[in-house]
N, C-alpha and C positions, 0 to 999 in steps of 0.2 A: 901425690894428688891423683884423684881419679880422672878418667877421661872426661873432657868437657862435653856437656850434653848439647846436642844440636837443637837449634830452634825448630819448633814444630810449625807446620803451616797452619793458617787460620782455618777453623772449622765452621761450616755453615750447615744448619739443620734444614732439611727439605720439608715441604708441606706434609709429606707422608711420615715424617719423623725419623727417617734414616739419616745417617751421617754422611755428608759429602764434603770432601776437602778440595779447595781450589787455591792454587798459589795466588798471591796478591796481584800479580800482573795479569793473570787470567781473569780475575774478577773485574779488573779495570777495563779489560777489553770487552767483557760482556756489557758493562755499563756504557761503553762507547757505542757498541752495536745497538743497544736499546735506545740510546739517544738518537742515533742515526735513523733508526726505524721510526721513532716518534717524529723526527723532522720530515721523513719521507711521507708518513701518513698525513701530517699537517699540510705538506705541499700538495698531496693528492686531494685532500679535502678542499684546500683553497682552490685548486684547479677545477674541481667539480663545481664548486660554488660559483667560480668565475664563469664557467661554461653555462651554468643554469641562469646566471644573471644575464649573460649575453642572449641566451635563447628567449628569456622573458622579454627582453628589449626588442627582439625581432617581432614578437607578437604585437607589441605596442607601436611599432614603427608604421608610419603612414606609407602605404604602398599603392601603386597603381599598376594593375596587371597589363602587360603588353604582350604582343605576339612573340613567341619563342620558336626557334628553328632547330629542334634536336634531331631531325631526320634528314636523310638525303635521298634524292631521286636517283634510282638506278637506271630507269629508262622511261621514255615518254613517247606515246603515239597519239598525238593530238587528233589526227584524222579518225582514228578508231575510238577515240575517247577513253584511252587506257593509260594509266600511270603505274609504274612499278616502284615501290618504296622499300628502302631497307627496313627490316623489323626494328621497332622501337616504340616509344611512348605513344599509345592510342592508335598505332598504325593499323591494327586489325579490329578496332572497335566497330561494331555494326552501326549503320545509320548513315546520315548525310551530314557533312561538316564543311567548314571552310578550310581549304588548304591555303596556307599563307606562306609567303616568302618575301624577302626584301624587294619591294617594288612591285609586288603583284599578289594576286589571289585567284582561286578557282573554287568551283563547287566539287567536293569530293563525294563520290557516291558509293555504291555497294561494293563489298569485297567479292572479288571474282575467284581468287585462288590464293593459297598460302604455300610457302616453302619454308625451310628452316631459317632462311636468312632474308626473305622478301615477302611483300604483300602486294598483290595486284588488285587495283580498284578502278572503278569508273571515275572519269574526270570530265568536267564540262565547264562552260563559261570561263574559260581561261583569260585572265586579264593580266598582261605583262608577259615577260619572257620566262618560260619554264623549260629547263633543259636538264639532261643527265648531269648529276653532280650538284644541282642546286640544293642548298640547305632549306628545308621546309618545316612547317609545323602544322599540326591538326588542331584547329580551334573550334570550341563548341558553339561559339556565336556565329551563326550563318551570315549575319548582317553587320555592316559597319555604317557609320554615318548617322542620319536621323530618320524619323518616320517618312519624310517626303522623299529623300534621296534613296532610301533603302526599300520603301514599301509603297511609295506614291500615295501616302496618307497625309492629308492636310493637318497641320498642327501649328501651335504658337508656343513660343517660349515665355513662361511666366516666372514670377519671383514669389516664392513662399516665405512670408515673414517668420523668422525664428529669433531666438535670443541672441544669436551670433550675427544676424543679418539675413538678407534675402538669399534663399537657396534656389538656384535655377531649376526649372522643371519643364517638361513638355506636356502641354495640354492638347488632347485630341477630343473634339466634340462628339456627341452621340445623342440618340433620342431618349434614352432612359434618364430617370432622375437619380438613379444610384450610380455613383462613380466607382471606377476601379482604380485604386492607387497601387502602382507598381514600384517595388523597392528592390534594388540590386544587392548583391553580396559584397563582402569586404574586399576592397581593392578593385571593384568593378566600376561600371558606369551605367548610365541610362540605356546605352546601346544594348546591354545584356538583356533588356526586357523587350526588345523589338520582335523576337520570334512569336510571342503570344499576341501581339497587337492585331494582326489580321483576323484572328478568331474573335477577339473581343469587339473589334470594329464591326464585323459581320453581325454580331449579336446586338449591336446598337448601344454599347456601353461607352459613356465618356471615360477617358483615361487621363490619369495624371502620373507620369513617370518622373519620379523625384530624384534629386541628389541630396546628399546629407554631408554634414561637416567633414572637412578634409578631403572631399572629392575634388577632382580637377575642376576649377572654375567656381568652387563653393567656398564660403568663409572657412577659415582655419581655426582650430582650437588654440587658446593661448599657450598650452603646454606642448603643442605640436605632436601630440600622441593620439592614436585612436584608443577608444575605451571598450572595444569589443562588443558594442551595442548598448552598453550601460547608459551612455549619454546620447548616443546617436538616435535611439528610438524616439527621443523628444522631437526630432526633426520630422519624423513620420507623423507624430501626433499633431504637429503644426500643419502638416499637409492635410490632415483630416479636417482641421479647423478651417483651412483655406477652402476646401471643397464645400463645407457647410455654409461658409459665408458667400459662396457663389452659387447658392440655390440647390446644392445636392441634398437629396432627402436622406441619404445614407451612403455608406461606402462598403466596398469589398476590398480587403487588404490582401495583396498578392506579393508574397515575399520569396526571394531566392536566397538560399544559403543563410548567411547572417541576417539578411533581410527577412527571412522567415521567422527567425527568433525575435527580431524587432516587431514584426507584425503580431506575434502572440503576446508580447509584452504590452503593446498598445491596446490589443483587444481586451485585456483584462484591466486596463486603467479605468477607474470609475468615471472619469470625464469623457472618455472616448467610447467605452463599451456600449452605451445606448445607441450609438450611431453605426455600429458595425453590423452588417447584414450577413457576412460570410468571410471566410479566410481561405485563401489558396496558398499552399506551401509547395515549393519545389526544392528538394534536397535541403530541408531546413536543418540548421544547427540547433539541436535540441538540448545540448548539455556541453558546456565548454570543457570541463575536466575529462569527460568521456571522449571528446573529440581529440584532445591532446594525447590521451592515453592510446587512442587508436592510431594516431600518427606515429607515436613512439614505437608501438608494437610493429607497425608495418616497416619501419626503418631499422629495426633491431636495436633500439635504444632501451637501456634498462628502465624498468618501471620506477625505481627509486629516483632516478634522474628526472623523470617526467613529473613525479610528485613534488620534487624540489622546485622545478620550473613553475609548476602551477601555484605553489605557495608564494614564490617571489612575484609572479605575475599579479596575483590578487593583491599583494602588498603594494606593489609599485603603481598599479592602475587604479587602486582604491575601488575594487569591485567585489561584490558579494556573489559567489558562484550560485548561491541559492536562487538568485534572480533569474539565472539562465537555465535552471532545471525545469524544462517545460513539462516533463512528465509529472513532476511534483505539483505543478500548478494546473494541470490539465482539468482537474475537477471544476475549475472556475469557468471553463468554456461554456458558452450559452448559444453559440451560433454554429451552423454547419461548417465543416472543414474538408477541403479536398487536398489530399497529400500525394504528391508524386515523389517517388524515390527510386533511383537506379540501384540495381542489385550489385553493381560493380563500382560503387562510389569509393573513391580513394581519398576523400577528404573528411566526410562525416560517416560514422558507423551506421550502415543500413539497418541493423537490427533495432536501433532506437526508434526509427520511423515505424517499423512493424509493431513494436511495443506500444507506441503512442496510439496507433490505430486500434490495437487490441483492447486498450483500456477504455475506449469510448466508441464501441462498435455502432451505436445508433447515431453518432454525431460525425464521426470521421470516415470519409470515403477514401480508401487506400488504393493507390494505383502503383504497384511495383512494376518497374520496367526492366526486363531481363537484359543484362549486359551493358546497361547505361552507366556511365561515369557521373561525376558530380555535375549537377545542373544540365545534363545532356539528354534527359528523357525525351524532350521534344525533338531532338535530332535523331535519336536512336529509333524511336517508333512514333513518328508524327501522327499517324492515324489513330492510335490508341490515345495519345495525349489529347488530340483535338476532340475526339468523341467523348472522352471523360469530362473535359472542360465544358463543352457545349451542354452535355446532360446535366452537369452540376449547376451551371448558371441559368439554364433555361427555366428552372422551377422557382427562382428567386422572385420575390415580389418587386 
């Protein structure tokens, strides 16, 4: 008998047509590795989806902004009116701000000097105990409280009827028949509109500083979610109707951040548009996807993750992003617009405001404020802010 022939290993033809031979055990290991990689990719995809789902939920969550204390006082000389702060968020931003800490606040003034680790600034009107080591924060809202306690301006609290119930608002009387309706941004409050009130009061404009659904003290939505302005703007429209029913001849819509987006949506509504005399925008949110992309880029988050978050947010909140593309709808504007935008805005992309103004040069008066962060233009350069606002409103009928 001849020698028994040994069994040959299985042959596998590669895509290139060449012959490669793998023992059966090796092929099984490759299948196991491929299966493990597939599971890993599925797990990664699932994790990314879960993270994007969570992120979209955070956008929908009802939030109320409170003071935060990310900085520490290195030294304080109250007699000389000087405070030295550790370098950190907003510590070197130019302008005047409210220095806040647990149990106290002060007026924070000009930057005097900078080192690698500290910022020396003017400080005054110290209320409460401020000492070295105190955790503090720099807040853009110079004022707290209400128009009377903060500014010595008489006001009354009124209720604006809406589909969800009465929304509390501050009414400040004035000699003009055109009312200014002030609307704050997402997570803010009526107190955010206090800094502009002395200017408007001096010009003689009646004011209505409104709250909207899910604000503190205002009716809540049944789903306990905010809708990024898509439904909230109806409360602004209700405020316009309230003003008209109380003998206003027209309105100026004055919106901060998301309130600016709501003002633009209301201004193009067929029922509201005939009554709008002008619009004032401060750091307006002009495009939600662009704003989310801007935040993702600033924090080093991949663009693909931002896109997934945007898609989930639109699905969960039942919103159409086209409604928020104010540059797309800009051609519908028929009234003058005054637009304040800080060049150092960390929330909305400043270039969108510049583009918005560029598109309608005869209608939009653009006031870029160098070094100002989000909704901080009036704090960073109050003289420029006041002059522009007075010049803009003085020519209105």
